[in-house]
N, C-alpha and C positions, 0 to 999 in steps of 0.2 A: 428267460430266467438267467441270471448271472451264475457262473460256476460257484459252487460252494467249496471254499478252500479247505484243505486238510481234513477231508472226510475219510474215515477208514472204509475200505471196501468191505461189503457185507454179502453174505449168501442170501438170496431172496427165493422164497418158496412160493410158487404160484399154484393155487388150488382152484380149478374150475368149479363153479357152483352147479351141482347135479340138478337142483330144482329148476333154476331159470337160466337162460342163456345170457347171463349178465357178464360184465367185465370181470376178469379174474381179480381176486383180492391179493395183492402182493403183501407178503409179510417179511419183515426183517428177520434174519436168522437170530435165534435167541443167544444171548451171551452164555458162557459156560456157567456163570453163577446162578442164573435163573432160567433153567431150561423150560419150565412150564409156563412162563409168562412172556411170550413174544410181544413186542410192540408193533402194532399194526399201523401202516400208513392209511390215510383216508382213501376210499375207493374212487375210481374214476366216476365223475358225476356230470350230468348235463343240466344246465339251467338251475344249478344250485341244489338239485335233488340227489339223494344217495343212489348209487348204482345197484346196490344189492337189494334183494327182496326183504323189505322190512329192516334194512340196515340203518345204523345210526350214523348220521352225517358228521357227528362230533367225534374227532379222533380220541381214543382212550389215552390216558396218560401212561407213559412208559414206566417200566420199573425203575426204581431209583438208581440201581447200579448199572442199568443198561446204557449202551452208547447211543449217540444221536442217530436216528434212522436216516439212511441216505435217500435223497429225493430222486436218485438215478432211475429207479424203476418207473416212477411217475413221469419223469421227463421222457423216457422211452415211449411210454404209452401215449403221451401227448402227440409225439411225432407220428406214431402209427395211426392215431385217431384222425389226425389232420389228413394224412394220406388217404385213408379210407373214405373220409368225407369227400375229398376231391374226386376220388374214383366214382363214388355214387352220384356226384353232381356232374359227371362227364367232363370234368376239367382236366383232361388227360395231360395237356401241355404243362399246366402248373404242377401236376403230380410228378411228371417226369423231372422237371427242374428241381423240385424239392428233394426227390429221391436221389437225384444225381449229387446234389449238395450234401445229402446225408450219407452218400455212398451205400445206399440200399438197393439191391437188385429186386426185380419184380417178384421172383420166387421167394425172396426172403421176407416178404411183407407179412405173411401169416406168422412165420416163425418169429418175426421181430416183436410181435406182441408178447411173446414169451421170453424175450431175451433182454431183460432189464439190466443192462450193463451200466458202468459208470460213465455214461455219455451225457453231456449237457444238451439242453434244448438249443436247436439252431437259432442263430442270431443272438441278441442280448436285450434284456429289458432293463430299463433304468440307466443305461449308458455306461456300463463298466467294461463290457467285453466287445471286442471288435470282430470283424469277419474271420480274421486269422484265428482268434481265440475260439470262435464257434467251430471252425473246422478241426481245431486241435481236440476239442471236446468230442466231436462226432467221430474222430478217428479212433476213439477208444471203444467204439462199438464192438470191435473184434475181440476185445479183452473181457468178454462176458464171464461172469462167475458161474460156478456149477449150479445147475437148475434141476430141481426134482419136479417132474410133471406127473400127477396122478390122474390119468384119463386122456381123452382125446384133445386135439388142438382146439383151443378156444378162440373165438373172435371177440373183438371189442365191440360192444353194443351199447346202445343208450337205453335207459329205463323208460324214457318217455318217447313214444313213437314219433318219428319225423324230426326229432331234435338232433342237432349236430352233435356228433360224438366227440366234442372237444372237452377234455376234462377241465374242471374248474378247481384251482387250488385255493383253498381258503387263505386269505392273507393272515399274517401273524405267525404263530409258532406251529411248526410241524415237527412231530417226533420229539427229539431231544432239545427243543428250544432254539432251533436255527430259524432266523427270520428270513422269509422269502417274499419277493415282491409279487404284485399281481401278474398272472399269466397273460402274455400278449395274445390277442385274438388271431384268427386265421390270416386276415389280411396283413397283420404285422409280421407274422411268421414268414409270409411269402415275400413281402416287400423290403424287409429290413435286414437283408443279408449283411449289408455293410453298415448296419446301425452303429453310430458312434456315441450317441448320447441322447438325453431327453431333448426333443426338438423345442419344447417350450422354454428351455433355459438358454438357448443360443443367444437371444437378445440380451439376456442378463449377463452372460459370460462376456460378450463383446463390449457392452456398455461399461461393465466393471473394469475391464482392461483399459478402455478409453479414458475413464475417469482417473485411473492410476497414472497413465502416461501424461495426461494433461496437468496433473498435479505434481509431477516430478520436476526436478530442477531443470532450468533452461538448457544446460549443457547436455542433459540426457534426453530431453523431450524431442529434439529434432531427430536424433538417431532412432529412438524407439517408435516415433511416429511412422517410420517406414513399415512397421508391422501391420498398420491398419489395412492397407489394400490387399496384400496376399491373404491375410486372415479372413477378411470380408469375403473374398472370392471363394476360398476353400470351404468356409462355413456355409455359404449360400449353395455351393455345388453339392455339399454333403446333404443338405436338407432336400434339395431337388432329387438327388440320386436315390434317397430313401423315401421319396414320394410324400414328403410333408409339404405339400404345395402351398397351403395357406400360410404356414409358418415361414416358408421361404419368401413368399411375396411380402409378408409383413416385415421380415428381416431386411429385405432389399429396400423397401420404401423408407424404412427408418434410417438406414445408414449409408445409402449410396451417395447422398449429398455431401457426406463428410470426406469423400475421396478427392485426391488431387485432380486438378482440371485436366492434366494430360492423360488421365486414364478414361476419359469420357467415351472414346470410341470403343474401348474394351467393355465398358459397362453397358453400352448400348447392345453389344452382342450378348452379354450376360443376361440382360433383362428379357431377351427373347427365349431364353432357356427356362421354361417353366415346368417341363415334364421330363421324366427320365429318358423318354424316347428321343427328345430333342438333343440330348447330349451325345447320342451315339454317332450322329453324322457331323458333329461339330469339331473340326480338327483343332481349332484354336484352343477350345476348352480341354480337349484331350491332351494337348501339349501342356496345358497348365497343370493338369493332374499328374502327368508323368515326369515332367522336368521340374527340378527343384528351383524355386524362386530364391535368388541370391540377395542377401542383405549384408552390407559391410558395417559392422558395429564395433565400437571400442569395448575392451574387456570390462571396464567399469559399468557401462550401460547394460551389457549382457548379464553381469552378475546381479544387477538391480532387478532386471526382468525375471531372471530365474528364481530369485528369492521371493519375489511377489507371487509368482505362480505356485510355488511350493507352499507358501504360507496359506494361500487361498484354496489350496488343493484343487486348482483349476486344471484337471487332467485333460479336459476337452481341448483347450487352447495349447497346452503343452504337447499333446499328441500331434496336433497340426504342425507346430513348430519343428518337432523332431522328424515327422514323416515327409512334409512337403516343403520345408524351407532349408536353405543352406546358409548358415550364419558364418560369415567370414570375419573372425575376430582378430583385431589388431591391438597391439599395446601402444598406449599413448593417449593424447588428448582426444576427446570426442570431436567429431566434425561439426561445423556450423551448418545452419539451415541452408545457406547459400552454396556451401561446398557440396552438400548432399543433393540439392536440387539440380546442380549442374550435371551430376553423374547418373541420376536415376531416370526412369521413364520407359525403359525397354520392356518387352513382353515378359522376360524372365529375370527382371531385376538387374543389378549391376553384374559386371564380370568378376569372376573370382580373381584374386591377385595372382594366383599361380598361372592363370591363363595367359598372362602377359609377361612371364618371366623368361621365356625361351629367347635365345640369342637370335637376332635378326641381322642379316648382312644387308644393311640399307645403303651401302656405298655404291658408287658407279663402277662398272667394268672399265678396265683400261682399253682405250681406243687402239685398234690395230695400227701398226706403223705402215705407211705406204708413201711412196714418192708423189710429189705434185708435178706432173709432167706438163701442165698447161700454162706455165709462166709466160712463155713466148707467144702463146696463142690468146693471151688475155685481151679481150676486146676493149677494155677500159683504158683510155689514154693516160689517166693519172697514175696507173700502176706500171708504167713502162720500165722504170728503173728497178722494179721488183722488190724494193725494200719493204713495202707494206706486207708482202708475203711472209717475211720473217716475223712480223708482229702478230700475224693472225693467230698462231697458237696461244700467244699471251692474251690477246683479247678474248679468245674463246675460253681460256681457262677460268674466267669469271662466270662463264655460263654453265651449261649442263654437261659439257664433255671435257673432262680433265685428262691431261696427258700423264699425270703422275698416278701411281697406284694408290687408290684410296685404302687406308687401313681398315675401314669398315666394309670394304667390298667383298663379295663372295669370290672364291677361287674362279679363275677364268673358265675352267672346264667343269664347273659344278653341275651345270645342265648343258646338254649339247645344243649349240646354237648354229644356225646355218652359216656357211662361209660366205664372205663378201664376193659378189660378182663384180665384173668390171664396171657394169652400169651403176652398182652401189657405190663403188669408189669414186666414180665420176660425180655422183650426186653429193657425196660427202665433200668433195672439193668445192662444188657450187655452194654448199651449205656454209663452208668456211669463208667463202668470198662474201656471202650475204652477211655473215656474222661480223665481218670487218666493218660493215656499214651500219651495223645495228645501233639503234638509238638506246642510250643508257637511260632507263626510266627511273623515276623516283618521285617524291612529293612535289618537287619543283618542275618535273618534266613528265607529264602524264601522256599516255599514248593517244593518238587519234583513233577514232572508232568508225569503222565502215559497217553499216548495217544492211544485210541482205534481207529484204522483206518479200515473202512469198505472197503475191497478190492473187486474189480469186482462187485460193487453194480450197476449192469446194470439195476436193477429194479428201481433205483432212490431213494436214501435215503431222506426222507422228515421230519422225526422227530426222536428224541432220548430221552430216559429217563433212569435213573439209580436208583435203590432202595436206600433207606436211609442207609442200612447197606452195600451197594456196592456189593451185591451178584449176582444181575441180571442186565442185560442191555436189553432194548427193542428198536427196530427200526421200524418205520413206513415207508412204501414204496409207491412209485407212482403206483406200480402194484396192489394196494389195499390190500396187505398182511401186517400182523403184526408179527414180528419175535422176539422171546424172547430167549436170551442166558444166560447160567450160566457162570459167570466169576470166579467161585471158583471150586475146584475139585469136589464139590458136584453136581451131575447131576440133571436135572429137571425130576420129576416123577409125574405121574398122580395117582389119587386115584383109588383103585381097583373097580371092578364092584360091583353092589348091591349084586349079588349072593355070591361073594367072601367075601364081608364085613360081611355078616350074620354069617360067620364061625369064625370070630375073637372074641377073649376074650376081651370084652370091659373094663374089670377091670384091665387088665395088665398095668404095668408101661410104657411100650414102645408102647402103643396103637397107638400113632401118627406115629410111624415108621411102624407099622404093616399094617396100612391102605394104605400105598403107594405101588404101583405096580412096582416092580423092572424091569419087562419086558419092561416098557415104558420109562426107564431111557435114557436120551439123553442130549447133550449139547444145542440143539436147538429145539424149538417148533415153528411151523408156525400156525398162527391163520387166518382162512379164514372167511369172512362175509361181509366186506365192498365192495361196488361196485364203488369205486373211490379212488384216492390217499389219503393216511392217513397223515393228517397234524399235528396231536398232539397226544402224548401219556403221560400217568401219572400212576405211581404205587401208590397203597394205602399205607399208613404208615405201616400197618401190613403185607404187601406183600402178601395178599390173593387175591387181585383184581388188575385189570389193566383197565384203561380207554383208549379208542382211539377215535379220531374224524376224520371225512372224508369229502371229497368233496360231498359225497352222502347226506349230510345234517343230518346225524345221529351221535350220540355219543354211543359207545358200551361199555358195562361193561363185562369184561372177568374174569372167575375164573382161578386162578393160581394153583388150586388144580386139576381141571379136564381139564384145557386148552380148555374150551368151552365158547361160548357167553351166558351170563345169561340174559341180557336185551339190547334192542336197544331203546335209548331215542330219540324220534322224536319231536322236537320243532322248530328247525331251518328249514327254507325252502330253504336255500342256503348253500354253503360250510361252514363247521365249521373249523376255522383256528387253534383253540387252546382249550385245556381242561386241568384242573388241580384239583387234590384232595386237600381237606382241610388238614392242618397239623394234625388234629384230626380224619381224616377219615370221613365217612358218607356223608358229603357234597362235592359237586364238582361244578366247574364253567366251562362254555363254552362260546366262543365268535366266531362270524362269519361274513359272508358277509352281513347279514341282519342288521348290525350296532348295534346290541344289544348283551349284555352278559346275560346269564341265570344262575341262581343258582338252583342246583338240590340236591335232597337227593337220595341216592341209592335205597331206598324203595318206591319212588314216580315216577310214569311215566310222571308226568307233572312238569314243573319247579315251584319252590317255589317263586322265584323273577325274574323279568325281568328288567334289568338295561338299560334304553333307554336314549340316550342323545348324543352319538357320531354322527358325521356327515358323517362318512365313516366306512369301515370295522373295526371290532374289531379284531386286529391281534394277540394280546397276552394277557394272563390273569395270575394273581398270587394272592394267598391268603396271607393276613398278618399273621405273626406268631401266633397272638392270635385268628385268624379265625373269628374275628368280622368284618373285612373289606376285600374288594377285589379291587385290582388295575387292570385296563384295559388299554392297549395301542392300539392306533388306527391309521389308515391311514389318519385321519384328523389332524395328527401331535400333538395330545394332549394325556395326560395321565389323567385318572380320577380315583378317589378313591371313592368306594361305601360302604355304611353302609349296612351290611347284615341284620341287625334287621329290618330296615324300607325301604330299597331300595333307600334311598336318595343319591345323589351325594354330597360328603362332601369336595372334593378337585378337582380342575382342574389345571393341570400343563401344561404350554405352554413354548416353547423354542426350541423344535426340529424343524429341517427344512425338515424332511422327515418322512415317516411312521415309527412307533415305532415297534420294533420286539423283544425286550427283557426287562424283568423287574426283579429286585431282591430286596427284603427287607433285611435290616441289621438284624443280629440275635437279637438285642435288640428291634427291631420294630420301632425305631425312624426315620430311614432314608430309602429312596428308591432310587435305581439306575436304570436308564433307558437308553437303547441303541436303535439307529435307523439307517436308511439308510444314514444319513448324516455323519456317522462315529464318532459321538460324544457320550460320556457317560455323562449324566447329573445327578447330585446328588441333592436330595430334602430333606428338613426338613419337615416331615409330620405334626408335631405339629403346626409350624408357617405357613405352607403352602408356603414356600419360596425355590427358587433355591439357593443352597449353594456351588455348585461346577460344574466345567466343565472339563472333561478329554479329551484332544485332542491327537490323535496319530494314530488311525486306519484310513485306507484309503478306507474302504468299509463298507457294512452293518454289524452291530453288532448283531449277533444272539444268543449270550450266555453271561450271567452275573451271577456271583455267589460270595457271601461273604464267607470267611473262617469261620469255626465253631465258632471262637472267635471274628469274626468281624474285624480283624485287617488288612486283605488283601482283596482287591476286584479284582477278575479275570474277564477279558473280552475276548471273542472269536469272531472272525470276519471272513467274507468272504475273507479278505485279507491274509488268511492262517497264521494268527498269534494269539498267546495267549499273553496278556499283563497283568502284575500284578501291581496294584496301592496301594499306602499307604493310607488305609482308615482312620487310626487314625489321620494322619496329615491333611487329607482332611476335617475332621469334627471337628477339634479342633479350639478354639477361633472364634466361629461363631458369626457374628454380627447379632443378632436377637433382637435388642432393639425395642422399641415401634415405633420409626420413620420408621425404615426399614420395619417392619411388616406392618405399615399403608400405606406406599407409594410404596413399592416394589423396593426401591433403593438398589439393590444388588451390592456388590463389589466382583467380582470374582478375584482370583489370576491371574496375568498376564500370568504366565507360568506354565501350568499344567505338564510340563516335570519334574519338581521337585518332583512330586508325583509318577512318573513312576519308578517302581523298576526293571522291567525286561521285555524284549520282546523275545518271543520264536517262531521261525518260523517252519512251517512244509514244506515238500518238495512241495506238491501241494494238500493240504487237507484243504478245508474250515472248520472252527470250528463251529459246530452247537449245541454243548452241553458241559457244564462244571459241575463238581460235586466235592465237597470236601468230602472225607471220614471222618469218625468219629475221625480219628487221624490226619486230615488235610493234607492228600495226595491229590493232585489235579488230578482228572481224566478228560480227554477231549475226545471228539468223533467227527468224521466226516467221510465223504466218499471221498476216493482218486479220484481226478479229473485229468484225463490225458489230458493235453492241449498242 
């Protein structure tokens, strides 16, 4: 029963009938003007019969001057009657739940029959009060008015034996002309704690709003159509939660076909939730109820919606809009259907604009200065005069490593980074030499592609990585092994045993060669240790270590000197889908089924940071080139950028229509490319937090993305057995990132991304799982042959 507003509190006198053990007849306290003519409320009755002996079921009319009688006493008796019926029926669990909701202790049960306070009945009939309202009403139990009891404690009984002692309130007028609706039955009282409205009207509410939106002006229709999906889900969940299963089924069948195609996977999960019990174990739907769905709507469209709901007095939908949706209102022109479609599709709607306002230092760190001592030792004859050495920094400045301080770069000491070892400096010199011979790529000069096909990979190839200098390749397999190959003539060797090492002259020039055991030389090393499929692998920049992550919930650090496991990092409780070393080594990131990404350091067995915020599995991870940020892609169809320094989420990118499986930062750190199961590559401007491009062409999941060393070509590899090359320079030129675009998210993507496609290269039957550009811009690709 809905709460009756603005009722004066009254003193109620309860007089037990000495003749028969019937329910007490509560009487409203008489007003001062008419002491002899109290207005009596109808007695508690069962199956339409009067509860008193020979009592008249028709309530007498109150005195003309008397106030309206409060239904509080009757409501109170209803609650007690239901509790006692449950006790007699041995439904102890239901009785406990109801009493807990009503805040009644067991000892208070008898007394409760005599304590008719101004408490409303639990739940709500007719759809006006929600659970919070019901609790508020029941909390007034303690504020009972003075009660005069003449005799012993009476119990509520039914006049007809065996009948449930559930009082029936006659519809129509009670007391002073207050209209009350039909009393809900026992099952409704127990199941409708969160009753929001009349379940039979849900279809009418939804179809009414649908008709209004479809008849609105074109400019508003696209924006308001975003409401369909979240309203559909919440109304369906409300019906299921309140156990209106047939209404829920009818509602789902009628409207699920109207939803956008990219929500089909979510709707499949939703269709399996047909009972309240199903919802308890379903994390996806729990997220949907607890996290607000974000819609970005112009102020004009929002005012139109608000006015319509207020005119129709459609409180049901308005309550859902207020409780479960976050409407991000912007001033300006409404967005077009194309602009909206490009940005929506994630589990929780679009990102709030505030989420992408934080400053991001996307520039590159200044390279440390060090001398190049190898000029005279250069093996190449054409470099004898040494002049090309001076050109190397210039040539390299067009690539990823700039000698000038980038204005958008973070402070050099913002996060502690490992110091360069001599071997690192040596490697950087080699890198500079390679860069001098690097091929400048472009539309007229596409890279050669070398494809490594894993044949007879009956173990099931699940992960691949290639070292920065392209000397080694690693595969993670479903049989829990990690296999490392040398792809140069130089074979893989382990360090000698401790006894043999003690015999070596440590001062000799070739000590690094002498410590290696030639007897162990081979092209392949197999690493055992995981107890489940290996889903991610990553070489350290100095090629001394290898990371692998597995379904067993661990990340393992392997030595590439001894080919043994050094550490097992245990932080995830579920499968770990991806792991990656920082570009500077030392730090690494992992992401898994537990929905969080973790930042680790190789010398700490506990994570340094835990990045929580995704609503589903973290499927892929990637460090920014300056190592200050980490990008994570998730099955919730969003990409997030996290600040390593403080663990904050500084960017949320929405637009993909399926789980994200690949990420790649441009060499200059300014852009991010993402690939997903929807077959689209999306391009993002990190500084402005905007989508700036969409590359369509693949027909299956994109598992590999990589920019060329100078950032001019973007390569994408997919399960559709193709590698595609895109013109990254053209994709990022003339970007519209003015203040209005940044403020409202009015993105204007090119109509045809085929203009950016430079080439498509097909394999016979090998899905592409990894791509890598060598230091000279040769493209390496890898995958396992699939015989179909």
